[in-house]
C-alpha positions in Angstrom: 28.7 16.3 -90.0 28.5 13.1 -88.0 31.4 10.7 -88.5 32.2 7.2 -87.2 34.3 9.0 -84.5 31.2 10.9 -83.3 29.3 7.6 -83.2 32.0 5.8 -81.2 32.4 8.6 -78.7 28.6 8.6 -78.2 28.7 4.8 -77.6 31.6 5.2 -75.2 29.7 7.9 -73.2 26.7 5.6 -72.9 28.7 2.6 -71.9 27.9 0.7 -75.1 31.3 0.7 -76.8 33.0 -2.7 -75.9 36.3 -1.5 -77.3 36.8 1.1 -74.5 40.0 0.9 -72.6 39.1 3.9 -70.5 38.2 7.6 -70.3 41.3 9.8 -70.4 41.5 13.6 -69.8 41.2 14.3 -73.5 38.9 11.6 -74.6 38.5 7.8 -75.0 41.2 5.2 -75.4 39.8 2.3 -77.4 41.0 -0.9 -79.1 40.7 -0.8 -82.9 38.1 -2.8 -84.8 41.0 -4.7 -86.3 43.5 -6.1 -83.9 46.4 -6.2 -86.4 48.8 -5.6 -85.1 47.7 -6.9 -81.7 46.9 -3.9 -79.5 46.0 -1.5 -82.3 44.4 1.3 -80.4 42.9 4.7 -81.0 42.4 7.9 -79.0 39.1 9.6 -79.7 38.6 13.2 -78.4 35.7 14.1 -76.2 34.3 16.4 -77.3 34.9 15.5 -80.9 36.5 18.2 -83.0 37.5 18.3 -86.7 41.3 18.3 -86.2 44.0 18.9 -83.6 44.2 22.4 -84.9 40.7 23.1 -83.6 41.8 22.5 -80.0 43.2 25.3 -77.9 46.9 25.0 -76.9 46.4 23.3 -73.5 43.9 20.7 -75.0 46.4 19.9 -77.8 49.0 19.0 -75.3 46.6 17.0 -73.3 45.5 15.0 -76.4 49.1 14.3 -77.5 50.1 13.4 -73.9 47.2 10.9 -73.6 48.1 9.5 -77.0 51.6 8.8 -75.9 50.4 7.3 -72.6 48.3 4.8 -74.6 51.6 3.9 -76.4 53.4 3.5 -73.1 50.7 1.1 -71.9 51.0 -0.9 -75.2 54.8 -1.1 -74.7 54.4 -2.3 -71.1 51.5 -4.8 -71.8 52.1 -6.3 -75.2 55.9 -6.7 -75.5 56.0 -4.4 -78.5 59.4 -2.9 -79.3 58.1 0.5 -80.6 54.9 2.4 -81.2 53.8 4.2 -84.4 51.4 7.1 -84.0 49.3 8.6 -86.8 46.8 11.4 -86.9 45.2 11.5 -90.3 41.6 12.4 -90.4 41.3 11.9 -94.2 38.4 9.4 -94.2 36.7 10.2 -90.9 37.2 13.9 -90.8 37.2 14.2 -87.0 40.3 14.1 -84.8 41.4 10.7 -83.8 44.9 9.2 -83.2 45.9 5.7 -84.5 48.3 4.0 -82.1 50.1 0.9 -83.4 52.2 -1.5 -81.4 55.0 -2.9 -83.6 56.7 -6.2 -83.0 60.1 -7.6 -83.9 58.3 -10.7 -85.2 57.0 -8.7 -88.1 58.8 -9.3 -91.5 61.9 -7.2 -91.6 60.9 -5.4 -94.8 57.5 -4.5 -93.1 59.1 -3.0 -90.0 60.3 -0.1 -92.1 56.9 0.8 -93.4 53.6 1.9 -91.9 51.1 -0.8 -90.9 48.9 0.5 -93.8 51.4 -1.1 -96.2 50.4 -4.6 -95.2 47.7 -6.0 -97.5 44.1 -5.4 -96.5 43.4 -9.1 -95.9 46.1 -9.3 -93.3 45.2 -6.0 -91.7 41.6 -7.2 -91.3 42.5 -10.8 -90.4 41.8 -10.4 -86.7 38.7 -8.4 -85.7 38.1 -7.1 -82.3 36.2 -9.6 -80.1 35.0 -8.5 -76.7 35.7 -11.9 -75.2 39.0 -12.8 -77.0 40.4 -9.3 -76.3 39.1 -8.8 -72.8 42.4 -9.6 -71.1 44.3 -7.2 -73.3 41.7 -4.4 -72.9 41.7 -4.9 -69.1 45.6 -5.0 -68.9 45.8 -1.7 -70.8 43.1 -0.2 -68.6 44.8 -1.4 -65.4 48.1 0.0 -66.5 46.7 3.4 -67.3 44.6 3.4 -64.1 47.5 2.5 -61.9 49.3 5.7 -63.2 46.3 7.9 -62.7 45.8 8.4 -66.4 42.1 7.4 -66.5 39.4 9.7 -65.2 
């Protein structure tokens, strides 16, 4: 079964995925197609597997460690006050982690809920743009690279 995750990893490998932050030990850190909230990122495994349960124990730890490292980069670069992590796989049935920067500027009632609780129009209000988001992508890449987290 080929999923969007398979397609995005193939594009990353070929250098044709403009959302790529960098190659990590477990896969690819990328910015999300939507940039709500600013800095929304994903970690895509390479090779692609169906779920985290399909990974052997050391690879599981590596994937989770890389996921948190992307969150650390978001905290450092965006001014977010916390990070939300989600591994779902319900729509695209391949392992991928959603990494959301959360901001104190969000409405108070929204801060207690997942980003998915925002209405779809707001969640899709800012699409990834390779030019508009170049500085953010580069800052995240530089932060990870400086710490030896990109391969």
